[in-house]
ChimeraX commands (.cxc) that place a marker at each C-alpha (Angstrom):
marker #1 position -2.77,15.29,-6.54 radius 0.5
marker #1 position -5.81,16.09,-8.86 radius 0.5
marker #1 position -9.07,16.77,-8.63 radius 0.5
marker #1 position -11.78,14.64,-9.18 radius 0.5
marker #1 position -10.39,11.40,-7.96 radius 0.5
marker #1 position -10.88,9.56,-4.81 radius 0.5
marker #1 position -8.13,9.44,-2.23 radius 0.5
marker #1 position -7.34,5.98,-1.06 radius 0.5
marker #1 position -4.77,5.23,1.39 radius 0.5
marker #1 position -4.45,1.11,2.65 radius 0.5
marker #1 position -7.80,0.45,0.57 radius 0.5
marker #1 position -9.59,3.22,2.64 radius 0.5
marker #1 position -11.48,6.36,1.10 radius 0.5
marker #1 position -10.40,9.68,3.12 radius 0.5
marker #1 position -12.45,12.20,2.83 radius 0.5
marker #1 position -10.11,15.18,0.18 radius 0.5
marker #1 position -11.58,17.10,-2.16 radius 0.5
marker #1 position -8.22,15.84,-4.22 radius 0.5
marker #1 position -6.88,12.41,-4.92 radius 0.5
marker #1 position -3.94,10.81,-6.61 radius 0.5
marker #1 position -3.44,10.22,-10.22 radius 0.5
marker #1 position -2.73,6.90,-11.20 radius 0.5
marker #1 position -3.36,3.96,-13.71 radius 0.5
marker #1 position -5.33,1.92,-10.85 radius 0.5
marker #1 position -6.93,3.54,-7.85 radius 0.5
marker #1 position -3.94,5.67,-6.94 radius 0.5
marker #1 position -3.27,4.07,-4.00 radius 0.5
marker #1 position 0.47,4.99,-3.28 radius 0.5
marker #1 position 0.69,3.11,0.24 radius 0.5
marker #1 position -1.04,-0.12,-0.95 radius 0.5
marker #1 position 1.63,0.21,-3.93 radius 0.5
marker #1 position 4.68,1.01,-1.56 radius 0.5
marker #1 position 3.22,-2.18,0.36 radius 0.5
marker #1 position 3.26,-4.39,-2.60 radius 0.5
marker #1 position 6.70,-3.45,-3.99 radius 0.5
marker #1 position 8.16,-4.07,-0.47 radius 0.5
marker #1 position 6.64,-7.32,-0.24 radius 0.5
marker #1 position 7.86,-8.33,-3.44 radius 0.5
marker #1 position 11.23,-6.79,-2.78 radius 0.5
marker #1 position 11.76,-8.33,0.04 radius 0.5
marker #1 position 10.85,-12.35,-1.23 radius 0.5
marker #1 position 13.25,-10.93,-4.13 radius 0.5
marker #1 position 10.12,-11.25,-6.83 radius 0.5
marker #1 position 10.79,-8.02,-8.89 radius 0.5
marker #1 position 8.52,-5.12,-8.83 radius 0.5
marker #1 position 4.74,-4.08,-8.81 radius 0.5
marker #1 position 5.04,-3.46,-12.85 radius 0.5
marker #1 position 6.12,-7.21,-13.35 radius 0.5
marker #1 position 2.66,-8.31,-11.83 radius 0.5
marker #1 position 0.29,-5.17,-12.53 radius 0.5
marker #1 position 1.98,-3.23,-15.52 radius 0.5
marker #1 position -0.06,-0.06,-16.23 radius 0.5
marker #1 position 0.10,-0.92,-19.83 radius 0.5
marker #1 position -2.49,-3.65,-19.16 radius 0.5
marker #1 position -6.18,-2.35,-19.43 radius 0.5
marker #1 position -7.20,-4.82,-16.40 radius 0.5
marker #1 position -5.41,-2.54,-13.93 radius 0.5
marker #1 position -7.26,0.72,-15.23 radius 0.5
marker #1 position -9.10,2.08,-12.19 radius 0.5
marker #1 position -8.17,-1.57,-10.09 radius 0.5
marker #1 position -8.11,-1.86,-6.48 radius 0.5
marker #1 position -5.26,-1.43,-4.91 radius 0.5
marker #1 position -6.14,-4.01,-2.41 radius 0.5
marker #1 position -6.44,-6.67,-5.40 radius 0.5
marker #1 position -2.79,-5.99,-5.80 radius 0.5
marker #1 position -2.24,-6.77,-2.02 radius 0.5
marker #1 position -4.19,-10.10,-2.10 radius 0.5
marker #1 position -2.60,-10.96,-5.32 radius 0.5
marker #1 position 0.70,-10.46,-3.42 radius 0.5
marker #1 position -0.61,-12.42,-0.22 radius 0.5
marker #1 position -1.54,-15.42,-2.27 radius 0.5
marker #1 position 1.86,-15.29,-3.78 radius 0.5
marker #1 position 4.23,-14.94,-0.50 radius 0.5
marker #1 position 1.92,-17.99,0.70 radius 0.5
marker #1 position 2.41,-20.29,-2.51 radius 0.5
marker #1 position 6.18,-19.87,-1.60 radius 0.5
marker #1 position 5.59,-20.61,1.99 radius 0.5
marker #1 position 6.44,-16.65,3.19 radius 0.5
marker #1 position 4.66,-15.04,6.41 radius 0.5
marker #1 position 4.49,-11.48,6.96 radius 0.5
marker #1 position 6.41,-10.72,10.52 radius 0.5
marker #1 position 5.53,-6.87,10.20 radius 0.5
marker #1 position 5.29,-3.81,7.67 radius 0.5
marker #1 position 6.34,-0.35,8.87 radius 0.5
marker #1 position 5.30,2.55,6.63 radius 0.5
marker #1 position 5.28,5.98,6.42 radius 0.5
marker #1 position 2.65,8.32,4.07 radius 0.5
marker #1 position 4.11,11.91,2.99 radius 0.5
marker #1 position 1.06,14.19,2.58 radius 0.5
marker #1 position 0.33,17.35,3.73 radius 0.5
marker #1 position -3.33,17.58,3.51 radius 0.5
marker #1 position -5.73,15.99,4.82 radius 0.5
marker #1 position -4.35,15.06,8.07 radius 0.5
marker #1 position -4.29,10.91,8.35 radius 0.5
marker #1 position -4.44,10.45,12.09 radius 0.5
marker #1 position -8.23,10.03,12.46 radius 0.5
marker #1 position -8.35,7.55,9.96 radius 0.5
marker #1 position -5.10,5.38,10.92 radius 0.5
marker #1 position -7.19,2.94,12.64 radius 0.5
marker #1 position -9.18,1.91,9.35 radius 0.5
marker #1 position -5.92,1.98,7.38 radius 0.5
marker #1 position -4.08,-0.33,9.69 radius 0.5
marker #1 position -7.07,-2.85,9.72 radius 0.5
marker #1 position -8.15,-2.67,5.82 radius 0.5
marker #1 position -4.26,-3.37,5.15 radius 0.5
marker #1 position -4.24,-6.17,7.81 radius 0.5
marker #1 position -7.33,-7.92,6.68 radius 0.5
marker #1 position -5.89,-7.48,2.80 radius 0.5
marker #1 position -2.90,-9.58,3.55 radius 0.5
marker #1 position -4.57,-11.76,6.46 radius 0.5
marker #1 position -2.61,-10.89,9.18 radius 0.5
marker #1 position -3.02,-9.34,12.40 radius 0.5
marker #1 position -3.52,-5.33,12.62 radius 0.5
marker #1 position -0.78,-5.20,15.24 radius 0.5
marker #1 position 2.08,-6.08,12.58 radius 0.5
marker #1 position 0.95,-3.10,10.45 radius 0.5
marker #1 position 2.21,0.16,11.48 radius 0.5
marker #1 position 1.38,3.51,9.63 radius 0.5
marker #1 position 2.67,6.55,10.33 radius 0.5
marker #1 position 1.75,10.05,8.59 radius 0.5
marker #1 position 4.31,12.92,7.83 radius 0.5
marker #1 position 4.22,16.28,5.57 radius 0.5
marker #1 position 6.28,17.79,3.10 radius 0.5
marker #1 position 6.42,20.44,5.60 radius 0.5
marker #1 position 4.66,22.70,2.65 radius 0.5
marker #1 position 7.57,21.66,0.15 radius 0.5
marker #1 position 5.57,19.28,-2.26 radius 0.5
marker #1 position 1.61,20.04,-1.43 radius 0.5
marker #1 position 0.62,18.71,-4.64 radius 0.5
marker #1 position 2.59,15.46,-4.06 radius 0.5
marker #1 position 1.96,12.41,-1.98 radius 0.5
marker #1 position 4.29,9.25,-1.55 radius 0.5
marker #1 position 4.53,6.47,0.60 radius 0.5
marker #1 position 7.39,4.15,1.88 radius 0.5
marker #1 position 7.34,0.64,3.23 radius 0.5
marker #1 position 9.44,-1.95,4.97 radius 0.5
marker #1 position 8.70,-5.48,5.47 radius 0.5
marker #1 position 9.98,-8.37,7.11 radius 0.5
marker #1 position 9.32,-12.10,6.01 radius 0.5
marker #1 position 10.28,-14.84,7.22 radius 0.5
marker #1 position 10.03,-18.92,5.85 radius 0.5
marker #1 position 9.82,-22.00,7.79 radius 0.5
marker #1 position 12.64,-23.43,8.99 radius 0.5
marker #1 position 13.18,-26.50,6.74 radius 0.5
marker #1 position 12.88,-29.98,8.55 radius 0.5
marker link #1:1,2 radius 0.2
marker link #1:2,3 radius 0.2
marker link #1:3,4 radius 0.2
marker link #1:4,5 radius 0.2
marker link #1:5,6 radius 0.2
marker link #1:6,7 radius 0.2
marker link #1:7,8 radius 0.2
marker link #1:8,9 radius 0.2
marker link #1:9,10 radius 0.2
marker link #1:10,11 radius 0.2
marker link #1:11,12 radius 0.2
marker link #1:12,13 radius 0.2
marker link #1:13,14 radius 0.2
marker link #1:14,15 radius 0.2
marker link #1:15,16 radius 0.2
marker link #1:16,17 radius 0.2
marker link #1:17,18 radius 0.2
marker link #1:18,19 radius 0.2
marker link #1:19,20 radius 0.2
marker link #1:20,21 radius 0.2
marker link #1:21,22 radius 0.2
marker link #1:22,23 radius 0.2
marker link #1:23,24 radius 0.2
marker link #1:24,25 radius 0.2
marker link #1:25,26 radius 0.2
marker link #1:26,27 radius 0.2
marker link #1:27,28 radius 0.2
marker link #1:28,29 radius 0.2
marker link #1:29,30 radius 0.2
marker link #1:30,31 radius 0.2
marker link #1:31,32 radius 0.2
marker link #1:32,33 radius 0.2
marker link #1:33,34 radius 0.2
marker link #1:34,35 radius 0.2
marker link #1:35,36 radius 0.2
marker link #1:36,37 radius 0.2
marker link #1:37,38 radius 0.2
marker link #1:38,39 radius 0.2
marker link #1:39,40 radius 0.2
marker link #1:40,41 radius 0.2
marker link #1:41,42 radius 0.2
marker link #1:42,43 radius 0.2
marker link #1:43,44 radius 0.2
marker link #1:44,45 radius 0.2
marker link #1:45,46 radius 0.2
marker link #1:46,47 radius 0.2
marker link #1:47,48 radius 0.2
marker link #1:48,49 radius 0.2
marker link #1:49,50 radius 0.2
marker link #1:50,51 radius 0.2
marker link #1:51,52 radius 0.2
marker link #1:52,53 radius 0.2
marker link #1:53,54 radius 0.2
marker link #1:54,55 radius 0.2
marker link #1:55,56 radius 0.2
marker link #1:56,57 radius 0.2
marker link #1:57,58 radius 0.2
marker link #1:58,59 radius 0.2
marker link #1:59,60 radius 0.2
marker link #1:60,61 radius 0.2
marker link #1:61,62 radius 0.2
marker link #1:62,63 radius 0.2
marker link #1:63,64 radius 0.2
marker link #1:64,65 radius 0.2
marker link #1:65,66 radius 0.2
marker link #1:66,67 radius 0.2
marker link #1:67,68 radius 0.2
marker link #1:68,69 radius 0.2
marker link #1:69,70 radius 0.2
marker link #1:70,71 radius 0.2
marker link #1:71,72 radius 0.2
marker link #1:72,73 radius 0.2
marker link #1:73,74 radius 0.2
marker link #1:74,75 radius 0.2
marker link #1:75,76 radius 0.2
marker link #1:76,77 radius 0.2
marker link #1:77,78 radius 0.2
marker link #1:78,79 radius 0.2
marker link #1:79,80 radius 0.2
marker link #1:80,81 radius 0.2
marker link #1:81,82 radius 0.2
marker link #1:82,83 radius 0.2
marker link #1:83,84 radius 0.2
marker link #1:84,85 radius 0.2
marker link #1:85,86 radius 0.2
marker link #1:86,87 radius 0.2
marker link #1:87,88 radius 0.2
marker link #1:88,89 radius 0.2
marker link #1:89,90 radius 0.2
marker link #1:90,91 radius 0.2
marker link #1:91,92 radius 0.2
marker link #1:92,93 radius 0.2
marker link #1:93,94 radius 0.2
marker link #1:94,95 radius 0.2
marker link #1:95,96 radius 0.2
marker link #1:96,97 radius 0.2
marker link #1:97,98 radius 0.2
marker link #1:98,99 radius 0.2
marker link #1:99,100 radius 0.2
marker link #1:100,101 radius 0.2
marker link #1:101,102 radius 0.2
marker link #1:102,103 radius 0.2
marker link #1:103,104 radius 0.2
marker link #1:104,105 radius 0.2
marker link #1:105,106 radius 0.2
marker link #1:106,107 radius 0.2
marker link #1:107,108 radius 0.2
marker link #1:108,109 radius 0.2
marker link #1:109,110 radius 0.2
marker link #1:110,111 radius 0.2
marker link #1:111,112 radius 0.2
marker link #1:112,113 radius 0.2
marker link #1:113,114 radius 0.2
marker link #1:114,115 radius 0.2
marker link #1:115,116 radius 0.2
marker link #1:116,117 radius 0.2
marker link #1:117,118 radius 0.2
marker link #1:118,119 radius 0.2
marker link #1:119,120 radius 0.2
marker link #1:120,121 radius 0.2
marker link #1:121,122 radius 0.2
marker link #1:122,123 radius 0.2
marker link #1:123,124 radius 0.2
marker link #1:124,125 radius 0.2
marker link #1:125,126 radius 0.2
marker link #1:126,127 radius 0.2
marker link #1:127,128 radius 0.2
marker link #1:128,129 radius 0.2
marker link #1:129,130 radius 0.2
marker link #1:130,131 radius 0.2
marker link #1:131,132 radius 0.2
marker link #1:132,133 radius 0.2
marker link #1:133,134 radius 0.2
marker link #1:134,135 radius 0.2
marker link #1:135,136 radius 0.2
marker link #1:136,137 radius 0.2
marker link #1:137,138 radius 0.2
marker link #1:138,139 radius 0.2
marker link #1:139,140 radius 0.2
marker link #1:140,141 radius 0.2
marker link #1:141,142 radius 0.2
marker link #1:142,143 radius 0.2
marker link #1:143,144 radius 0.2
marker link #1:144,145 radius 0.2
view
């Protein structure tokens, strides 16, 4: 967490005096989902597609990453069944923003909002200057005829 950056989670700006440091927009939730989708599809990780050494991704919106991965999954005929996430952040509280975060993620991925679950936890004060997110996804492919 650093002063002078926007706090973005799931593409939603959360009012906060501090945001997350990162090469792109620092959206730790979107990044966790990208990695989970790529992992479930057996396609590596985020760094393979959006390396932090590439200036094209400097300050890029993580929603672009989600859209690109959605297209990649579509090309491979993979469908998202559901996404379950948890954000670990001491403050600000995320409860008032959960619906907007879920809607934004669902829109970026082209799925129903009911397929996206976002939970928030604190570190119980052990890591007040850090944020983390974890995501698990289920993908299916059509049954061959």
